ZAMARGU-4260 file (C-alpha; in steps of 0.2 Angstrom, whole numbers, plus 5000, padded with zeros to 4 digits):
<rodrens>
0) 4878/5150/4866 | 4885/5158/4850 | 4901/5167/4847 | 4905/5174/4829 | 4923/5179/4824
5) 4925/5183/4806 | 4919/5168/4796 | 4919/5157/4810 | 4905/5153/4822 | 4907/5144/4839
10) 4890/5137/4843 | 4890/5122/4855 | 4874/5115/4862 | 4872/5118/4881 | 4871/5100/4885
15) 4887/5097/4875 | 4896/5111/4885 | 4891/5105/4902 | 4897/5087/4898 | 4913/5093/4891
20) 4916/5104/4906 | 4912/5090/4919 | 4924/5078/4911 | 4937/5090/4907 | 4937/5095/4926
25) 4937/5077/4931 | 4952/5073/4920 | 4962/5088/4926 | 4958/5084/4944 | 4963/5066/4942
30) 4980/5071/4934 | 4984/5083/4949 | 4979/5069/4961 | 4992/5057/4953 | 5005/5071/4954
35) 5001/5073/4973 | 5003/5054/4975 | 5020/5055/4966 | 5025/5069/4978 | 5019/5059/4993
40) 5029/5044/4987 | 5045/5055/4985 | 5043/5062/5002 | 5040/5044/5009 | 5056/5037/5001
45) 5066/5052/5007 | 5061/5049/5025 | 5064/5031/5023 | 5082/5034/5017 | 5085/5046/5031
50) 5079/5034/5044 | 5088/5019/5036 | 5105/5028/5038 | 5103/5028/5057 | 5110/5016/5069
55) 5100/5000/5072 | 5089/5001/5088 | 5090/4986/5100 | 5072/4982/5106 | 5079/4973/5121
60) 5088/4988/5128 | 5082/5004/5120 | 5067/5006/5131 | 5065/5025/5127 | 5061/5021/5109
65) 5053/5004/5111 | 5035/5010/5111 | 5038/5027/5102 | 5030/5022/5085 | 5034/5039/5077
70) 5053/5037/5082 | 5055/5019/5077 | 5046/5018/5060 | 5058/5013/5046 | 5073/5011/5057
75) 5083/4995/5057 | 5080/4985/5073 | 5087/4970/5081 | 5080/4959/5095 | 5082/4944/5105
80) 5067/4933/5110 | 5056/4919/5105 | 5043/4917/5092 | 5026/4913/5100 | 5023/4899/5087
85) 5006/4894/5093 | 5000/4909/5084 | 5002/4912/5065 | 4993/4926/5056 | 4991/4924/5038
90) 4988/4940/5028 | 4978/4935/5013 | 4979/4940/4994 | 4998/4943/4993 | 5005/4940/4976
95) 5023/4935/4972 | 5030/4928/4956 | 5012/4927/4949 | 5006/4916/4963 | 4993/4919/4977
100) 4999/4918/4994 | 5001/4925/5012 | 5012/4936/5022 | 5016/4926/5038 | 5015/4936/5054
105) 5021/4929/5070 | 5021/4937/5088 | 5039/4938/5095 | 5041/4940/5113 | 5056/4950/5119
110) 5068/4942/5131 | 5065/4947/5149 | 5051/4958/5144 | 5032/4958/5143 | 5032/4967/5126
115) 5028/4957/5110 | 5031/4963/5093 | 5023/4956/5077 | 5035/4950/5064 | 5032/4949/5046
120) 5042/4934/5041 | 5039/4935/5022 | 5028/4927/5009 | 5022/4909/5008 | 5012/4902/4994
125) 4994/4897/4997 | 4995/4882/4986 | 4981/4875/4976 | 4970/4871/4990 | 4964/4887/5000
130) 4956/4876/5013 | 4972/4869/5018 | 4984/4879/5029 | 5002/4881/5022 | 5017/4872/5030
135) 5023/4884/5044 | 5041/4885/5050 | 5043/4882/5068 | 5057/4890/5078 | 5060/4885/5096
140) 5070/4894/5109 | 5078/4911/5110 | 5084/4918/5093 | 5091/4935/5087 | 5082/4943/5073
145) 5085/4958/5062 | 5072/4969/5053 | 5065/4985/5049 | 5050/4993/5059 | 5035/4999/5049
150) 5017/5003/5051 | 5004/4989/5049 | 5000/4987/5031 | 4986/4995/5022 | 4977/4983/5011
155) 4962/4994/5005 | 4944/4994/5009 | 4934/4979/5013 | 4916/4977/5008 | 4912/4971/5025
160) 4921/4967/5042 | 4928/4950/5041 | 4934/4942/5058 | 4950/4931/5057 | 4946/4914/5050
165) 4954/4899/5059 | 4962/4888/5047 | 4970/4876/5059 | 4975/4876/5077 | 4983/4893/5080
170) 4983/4898/5062 | 4972/4912/5057 | 4969/4920/5040 | 4964/4938/5039 | 4960/4950/5025
175) 4967/4965/5034 | 4980/4966/5047 | 4975/4975/5063 | 4987/4976/5077 | 4974/4978/5090
180) 4964/4964/5083 | 4979/4952/5083 | 4983/4958/5101 | 4966/4953/5107 | 4967/4936/5097
185) 4984/4931/5104 | 4981/4938/5122 | 4998/4948/5120 | 5004/4965/5123 | 5009/4970/5105
190) 5020/4985/5101 | 5011/4998/5090 | 5021/4993/5074 | 5027/4978/5065 | 5045/4972/5061
195) 5048/4966/5043 | 5061/4953/5044 | 5077/4957/5034 | 5081/4945/5019 | 5097/4941/5028
200) 5089/4936/5044 | 5085/4918/5047 | 5068/4910/5052 | 5057/4917/5038 | 5050/4914/5021
205) 5052/4923/5004 | 5057/4941/5007 | 5059/4953/4992 | 5052/4969/5000 | 5046/4983/4990
210) 5054/5000/4994 | 5042/5013/5001 | 5039/5027/4989 | 5042/5016/4974 | 5030/5019/4960
215) 5034/5038/4957 | 5036/5035/4938 | 5019/5025/4938 | 5010/5040/4946 | 5018/5052/4934
220) 5013/5041/4919 | 4995/5041/4925 | 4995/5060/4927 | 5001/5062/4909 | 4987/5050/4903
225) 4974/5060/4912 | 4981/5077/4906 | 4981/5070/4888 | 4963/5064/4890 | 4959/5082/4895
230) 4968/5089/4880 | 4960/5077/4868 | 4943/5081/4875 | 4946/5100/4873 | 4952/5098/4855
235) 4937/5087/4850 | 4925/5099/4858 | 4932/5114/4849 | 4933/5105/4832 | 4915/5099/4833
240) 4908/5115/4838 | 4918/5128/4827 | 4909/5130/4811 | 4914/5140/4795 | 4899/5152/4792
245) 4901/5152/4773 | 4901/5133/4772 | 4886/5133/4783 | 4877/5144/4771 | 4882/5134/4756
250) 4876/5118/4764 | 4859/5126/4767
</rodrens>
């Protein structure tokens, strides 16, 4: 391909043009993907704020919303019942304060009900010995808890399916939390969401919860970087392939 305008000649090689086109398109698509992620996070946070402003749902008495996952997600909830302490589910690879640890999930049976909800009680350090189970808080009897309902966490793709690993009697370590899997493991009728224990509620561990939708600025920053790469690639491509005809003749 050759294009001559005045004393200038645009004459890139075919392979150079194809490579530039592929990478330019890739960088642009990655930039727009990051912008889409930022928009998704904004929508998520807006939905979170709207639902947080509503009145707290009493899981013991509001039966119309109890099993309605779409209605209850991100709502404040409170409940009276008892922790089924014979089952402790540790979600692995959770980092806080630069330390590796677990999110501790315990089934919570609602008072005078067959329903059980899985409670995220917070973060607990794994310690230096990963073969040893961490020290678990045991709460006996009926208690009242407060929290926020949310979907089960998405922890990314696994290279292979890994069944729960029993660390000690009743203590299981998992790489991904799946409500149906936990229900089968604990032989309980779990509700289709989890409750994240509020920092002010008792019977938990370290709780500094990240707000849903946080990270908008990070996605915008990544988008800017990808668009900058695309711009730099275009400039380099043009500079390397636009020649001055007079200079070309002199060099020959």
